[in-house]
TITOR-746590 format. One record per residue (C-alpha): y, x, z. Coordinates in Angstrom, 3 decimals, padded with zeros to 6 digits. Layout:
atom c2=Y; c1=X; c3=Z
...
This chain:
atom c2=-004.838; c1=018.408; c3=006.781
atom c2=-007.208; c1=016.679; c3=004.345
atom c2=-007.026; c1=015.221; c3=000.958
atom c2=-007.419; c1=011.367; c3=000.990
atom c2=-006.799; c1=011.046; c3=-002.794
atom c2=-007.600; c1=013.445; c3=-005.634
atom c2=-007.418; c1=012.282; c3=-009.086
atom c2=-008.236; c1=014.570; c3=-012.080
atom c2=-007.155; c1=013.905; c3=-015.814
atom c2=-007.814; c1=010.054; c3=-014.823
atom c2=-007.662; c1=007.442; c3=-017.414
atom c2=-008.336; c1=003.773; c3=-017.252
atom c2=-008.856; c1=001.716; c3=-020.534
atom c2=-009.222; c1=-001.898; c3=-020.487
atom c2=-009.752; c1=-003.931; c3=-023.688
atom c2=-008.806; c1=-001.185; c3=-025.791
atom c2=-005.436; c1=-000.653; c3=-023.917
atom c2=-004.900; c1=002.478; c3=-022.156
atom c2=-003.441; c1=001.491; c3=-018.766
atom c2=-003.532; c1=005.013; c3=-017.134
atom c2=-003.728; c1=008.164; c3=-019.073
atom c2=-004.102; c1=011.857; c3=-018.050
atom c2=-003.319; c1=011.173; c3=-014.224
atom c2=-003.832; c1=014.119; c3=-011.991
atom c2=-002.470; c1=013.631; c3=-008.536
atom c2=-003.444; c1=014.308; c3=-004.849
atom c2=-002.484; c1=012.782; c3=-001.449
atom c2=-002.846; c1=014.522; c3=001.762
atom c2=-003.555; c1=012.453; c3=005.138
atom c2=000.039; c1=013.400; c3=006.409
atom c2=001.735; c1=012.128; c3=003.132
atom c2=003.492; c1=008.846; c3=002.787
atom c2=003.886; c1=008.089; c3=-001.121
atom c2=005.924; c1=005.611; c3=-002.669
atom c2=005.053; c1=004.568; c3=-006.359
atom c2=007.742; c1=003.343; c3=-008.814
atom c2=008.138; c1=002.579; c3=-012.353
atom c2=008.814; c1=-000.248; c3=-014.819
atom c2=006.749; c1=-003.349; c3=-015.183
atom c2=003.389; c1=-002.403; c3=-017.063
atom c2=003.601; c1=001.391; c3=-016.260
atom c2=000.132; c1=001.199; c3=-014.430
atom c2=001.327; c1=001.167; c3=-010.810
atom c2=-001.105; c1=-001.725; c3=-009.465
atom c2=-004.006; c1=-000.140; c3=-011.582
atom c2=-003.348; c1=003.260; c3=-009.750
atom c2=-003.648; c1=001.527; c3=-006.424
atom c2=-006.954; c1=-000.340; c3=-007.480
atom c2=-008.472; c1=002.876; c3=-008.283
atom c2=-007.278; c1=004.277; c3=-005.031
atom c2=-008.749; c1=001.546; c3=-003.053
atom c2=-012.183; c1=001.840; c3=-004.748
atom c2=-011.708; c1=-001.589; c3=-006.430
atom c2=-011.678; c1=-000.112; c3=-010.033
atom c2=-013.471; c1=002.827; c3=-011.691
atom c2=-011.643; c1=005.150; c3=-014.049
atom c2=-012.796; c1=005.232; c3=-017.788
atom c2=-012.476; c1=008.934; c3=-017.879
atom c2=-011.584; c1=011.831; c3=-015.568
atom c2=-012.349; c1=012.135; c3=-011.894
atom c2=-011.201; c1=010.070; c3=-008.962
atom c2=-012.191; c1=011.214; c3=-005.389
atom c2=-011.148; c1=008.769; c3=-002.488
atom c2=-011.786; c1=010.163; c3=001.021
atom c2=-013.809; c1=012.903; c3=-000.633
atom c2=-016.136; c1=010.451; c3=-002.172
atom c2=-016.265; c1=010.506; c3=-006.098
atom c2=-016.038; c1=006.982; c3=-007.602
atom c2=-019.015; c1=006.488; c3=-009.773
atom c2=-021.346; c1=008.353; c3=-007.415
atom c2=-020.802; c1=006.623; c3=-004.057
atom c2=-021.430; c1=003.349; c3=-002.557
atom c2=-018.064; c1=001.640; c3=-002.794
atom c2=-018.982; c1=-001.127; c3=-000.175
atom c2=-019.422; c1=001.637; c3=002.322
atom c2=-016.247; c1=003.386; c3=001.204
atom c2=-014.021; c1=000.371; c3=001.192
atom c2=-013.986; c1=-000.399; c3=004.958
atom c2=-012.410; c1=003.135; c3=005.540
atom c2=-009.475; c1=001.829; c3=003.399
atom c2=-006.556; c1=-000.495; c3=004.457
atom c2=-005.358; c1=-002.521; c3=001.677
atom c2=-002.366; c1=-005.138; c3=001.962
atom c2=-001.652; c1=-006.958; c3=-001.346
atom c2=-000.817; c1=-010.340; c3=-002.751
atom c2=-004.505; c1=-010.494; c3=-004.062
atom c2=-005.926; c1=-009.989; c3=-000.613
atom c2=-003.564; c1=-012.545; c3=000.960
atom c2=-004.921; c1=-014.976; c3=-001.509
atom c2=-008.555; c1=-014.532; c3=-000.125
atom c2=-007.281; c1=-015.386; c3=003.498
atom c2=-008.011; c1=-019.186; c3=004.079
atom c2=-004.834; c1=-021.147; c3=004.922
atom c2=-006.262; c1=-022.773; c3=007.937
atom c2=-007.523; c1=-019.423; c3=009.467
atom c2=-005.518; c1=-018.480; c3=012.645
atom c2=-003.277; c1=-015.243; c3=012.538
atom c2=-005.635; c1=-013.703; c3=015.143
atom c2=-008.779; c1=-014.356; c3=013.093
atom c2=-007.031; c1=-013.239; c3=009.883
atom c2=-006.357; c1=-009.840; c3=011.538
atom c2=-009.693; c1=-009.562; c3=013.556
atom c2=-012.052; c1=-010.412; c3=010.450
atom c2=-011.013; c1=-007.048; c3=009.027
atom c2=-013.602; c1=-005.430; c3=011.467
atom c2=-016.304; c1=-007.014; c3=009.210
atom c2=-014.366; c1=-006.478; c3=005.945
atom c2=-014.409; c1=-010.408; c3=005.459
atom c2=-011.939; c1=-013.061; c3=005.057
atom c2=-012.619; c1=-016.332; c3=006.804
atom c2=-014.213; c1=-016.319; c3=010.025
atom c2=-017.739; c1=-017.514; c3=009.979
atom c2=-020.697; c1=-016.419; c3=012.159
atom c2=-019.753; c1=-013.074; c3=012.852
atom c2=-019.952; c1=-011.877; c3=016.753
atom c2=-017.003; c1=-009.810; c3=017.806
atom c2=-016.825; c1=-007.453; c3=020.864
atom c2=-014.176; c1=-007.523; c3=023.439
atom c2=-012.861; c1=-004.298; c3=021.990
atom c2=-012.349; c1=-005.846; c3=018.558
atom c2=-010.298; c1=-008.924; c3=020.314
atom c2=-008.362; c1=-006.385; c3=022.283
atom c2=-007.569; c1=-004.276; c3=019.358
atom c2=-006.547; c1=-007.351; c3=017.266
atom c2=-004.270; c1=-008.320; c3=020.024
atom c2=-002.770; c1=-004.878; c3=020.259
atom c2=-002.045; c1=-004.765; c3=016.422
atom c2=-000.499; c1=-008.152; c3=016.600
atom c2=001.918; c1=-006.871; c3=019.268
atom c2=002.795; c1=-003.782; c3=017.191
atom c2=003.866; c1=-005.976; c3=014.101
atom c2=005.662; c1=-008.485; c3=016.239
atom c2=003.109; c1=-011.269; c3=015.647
atom c2=001.878; c1=-011.796; c3=019.224
atom c2=003.759; c1=-015.253; c3=019.358
atom c2=001.903; c1=-016.449; c3=016.049
atom c2=-001.486; c1=-015.525; c3=017.119
atom c2=-002.737; c1=-019.246; c3=017.136
atom c2=-000.749; c1=-020.273; c3=014.063
atom c2=-002.420; c1=-021.116; c3=010.818
atom c2=-001.902; c1=-018.286; c3=008.174
atom c2=-001.111; c1=-020.994; c3=005.553
atom c2=001.936; c1=-022.239; c3=007.690
atom c2=003.769; c1=-018.897; c3=007.939
atom c2=006.795; c1=-017.703; c3=006.074
atom c2=006.316; c1=-014.990; c3=003.420
atom c2=007.541; c1=-012.395; c3=005.828
atom c2=005.104; c1=-013.458; c3=008.635
atom c2=002.265; c1=-013.423; c3=006.072
atom c2=003.518; c1=-009.959; c3=004.688
atom c2=003.324; c1=-008.595; c3=008.295
atom c2=-000.232; c1=-010.273; c3=008.977
atom c2=-001.371; c1=-008.622; c3=005.665
atom c2=-000.360; c1=-005.110; c3=006.916
atom c2=-001.627; c1=-005.951; c3=010.492
atom c2=-005.058; c1=-006.812; c3=008.960
atom c2=-005.046; c1=-003.610; c3=006.828
atom c2=-004.590; c1=-001.360; c3=009.797
atom c2=-006.795; c1=-003.179; c3=012.304
atom c2=-009.724; c1=-000.909; c3=011.619
atom c2=-007.789; c1=002.407; c3=011.845
atom c2=-008.182; c1=003.196; c3=008.106
atom c2=-008.116; c1=006.788; c3=006.817
atom c2=-006.084; c1=005.490; c3=003.714
atom c2=-003.501; c1=002.694; c3=003.762
atom c2=-002.562; c1=001.210; c3=000.407
atom c2=000.293; c1=-001.389; c3=000.227
atom c2=001.127; c1=-003.318; c3=-002.989
atom c2=004.909; c1=-004.358; c3=-002.761
atom c2=004.796; c1=-005.320; c3=000.687
atom c2=008.444; c1=-006.393; c3=000.701
atom c2=008.465; c1=-008.482; c3=-002.476
atom c2=009.944; c1=-012.011; c3=-002.316
atom c2=011.241; c1=-011.465; c3=001.220
atom c2=014.743; c1=-012.547; c3=002.193
atom c2=017.114; c1=-009.835; c3=003.625
atom c2=016.237; c1=-010.253; c3=007.104
atom c2=012.538; c1=-010.503; c3=006.722
atom c2=012.668; c1=-007.519; c3=004.402
atom c2=014.529; c1=-005.130; c3=006.920
atom c2=012.436; c1=-006.274; c3=009.897
atom c2=009.243; c1=-005.224; c3=007.879
atom c2=010.922; c1=-001.862; c3=006.605
atom c2=011.861; c1=-001.231; c3=010.100
atom c2=008.232; c1=-001.787; c3=011.352
atom c2=006.860; c1=000.267; c3=008.310
atom c2=009.217; c1=003.098; c3=008.897
atom c2=008.161; c1=003.370; c3=012.509
atom c2=004.506; c1=003.317; c3=011.517
atom c2=004.895; c1=005.975; c3=008.695
atom c2=006.727; c1=008.194; c3=010.897
atom c2=003.940; c1=008.477; c3=013.464
atom c2=001.820; c1=011.548; c3=013.110
atom c2=-001.244; c1=009.364; c3=013.950
atom c2=-000.688; c1=007.072; c3=010.827
atom c2=-003.149; c1=007.746; c3=007.908
atom c2=-002.045; c1=008.698; c3=004.478
atom c2=-000.074; c1=005.979; c3=002.967
atom c2=000.535; c1=004.940; c3=-000.798
atom c2=002.944; c1=002.047; c3=-001.297
atom c2=003.979; c1=000.549; c3=-004.712
atom c2=007.465; c1=-001.113; c3=-005.030
atom c2=009.870; c1=-001.959; c3=-007.802
atom c2=012.976; c1=-001.363; c3=-005.697
atom c2=014.296; c1=002.058; c3=-004.074
atom c2=015.983; c1=-000.295; c3=-001.398
atom c2=012.342; c1=-001.146; c3=-000.094
atom c2=011.302; c1=002.468; c3=000.621
atom c2=011.112; c1=002.626; c3=004.395
atom c2=012.346; c1=005.571; c3=006.342
atom c2=009.541; c1=008.080; c3=007.112
atom c2=008.121; c1=008.353; c3=003.488
atom c2=007.753; c1=011.953; c3=002.239
atom c2=006.899; c1=011.865; c3=-001.353
atom c2=007.452; c1=009.901; c3=-004.631
atom c2=005.633; c1=009.478; c3=-007.786
atom c2=007.037; c1=007.876; c3=-010.941
atom c2=004.927; c1=006.207; c3=-013.532
atom c2=005.889; c1=005.100; c3=-016.930
atom c2=003.596; c1=004.060; c3=-019.975
atom c2=000.589; c1=004.889; c3=-017.817
atom c2=001.512; c1=008.502; c3=-017.270
atom c2=003.099; c1=010.648; c3=-014.354
atom c2=006.768; c1=011.359; c3=-015.207
atom c2=007.445; c1=013.047; c3=-011.895
atom c2=005.721; c1=013.656; c3=-008.566
atom c2=006.745; c1=015.506; c3=-005.412
atom c2=008.845; c1=015.523; c3=-002.256
atom c2=010.865; c1=012.201; c3=-002.192
atom c2=014.433; c1=013.778; c3=-002.165
atom c2=013.494; c1=015.655; c3=-005.193
atom c2=012.023; c1=012.674; c3=-007.133
atom c2=014.387; c1=009.626; c3=-006.039
atom c2=017.385; c1=010.754; c3=-007.822
atom c2=019.880; c1=009.565; c3=-010.343
atom c2=018.473; c1=011.738; c3=-012.999
atom c2=014.740; c1=011.046; c3=-012.641
atom c2=015.076; c1=007.282; c3=-012.270
atom c2=017.457; c1=007.041; c3=-015.176
atom c2=014.679; c1=008.815; c3=-017.174
atom c2=011.891; c1=006.481; c3=-016.270
atom c2=013.856; c1=003.185; c3=-016.319
atom c2=015.773; c1=003.992; c3=-019.454
atom c2=019.019; c1=003.209; c3=-017.945
atom c2=021.848; c1=005.269; c3=-016.577
atom c2=021.710; c1=004.737; c3=-012.697
atom c2=023.346; c1=006.089; c3=-009.599
atom c2=021.139; c1=006.683; c3=-006.628
atom c2=022.311; c1=007.139; c3=-003.198
atom c2=020.619; c1=008.045; c3=000.032
atom c2=022.066; c1=007.255; c3=003.328
atom c2=020.068; c1=008.291; c3=006.564
atom c2=016.815; c1=007.977; c3=004.774
atom c2=017.325; c1=004.647; c3=002.836
atom c2=017.982; c1=004.488; c3=-000.888
atom c2=019.937; c1=002.217; c3=-003.153
atom c2=020.329; c1=002.390; c3=-006.980
atom c2=022.950; c1=000.900; c3=-009.269
atom c2=023.779; c1=000.791; c3=-013.052
atom c2=026.026; c1=003.733; c3=-013.723
């Protein structure tokens, strides 16, 4: 077991606003974390630091044993898989699904003059099969549904066998069927002992896949609670963080929350 994220007294300040404050948190490579909290809590900023896309203003952030501020992030980032709306916007709409995934081997979006080995092509096709995308390999990314695009983003993120996988609201905007299909796939992936450490940001407990082991609750830029998921995703903990009395239930590893 190794530590893939290690934040110590971390703070992020932008334009005089303290977005994250006094964040101390560690993630092991066999842990799957979900991060929840109100809008403006700092969830996306936390993920950006974890992805070596943003440096902390104070404190220490170690990502895959490398301390941000004293490491070449361009060498670090290829070891991290990221699926987010921001990443999806960088994929050209006319790029095929196969190339959208395969270009992750060079950490680029938009195929140009790169030369790919047979092993890259085989790997991309295998990932497409695992995420139920084989039939879409020749389709253009811009022609896909939201659910299909989300799966392509995740397939791209795992293409290079990352040591850390970061997911920013992977089920956002999906209809019920597309959401459940994605969560089924994510749950199977997260439950595999070969999967890397995972951190997923979401707004809804209903979007937590089976197989996730830990939870972190953020509010006002600080950690309110963190630990094993069954101890954190509770009526009391979520009511405190969201400022509303909530009833939280867990059935076979899937959560629901309703106003009390």
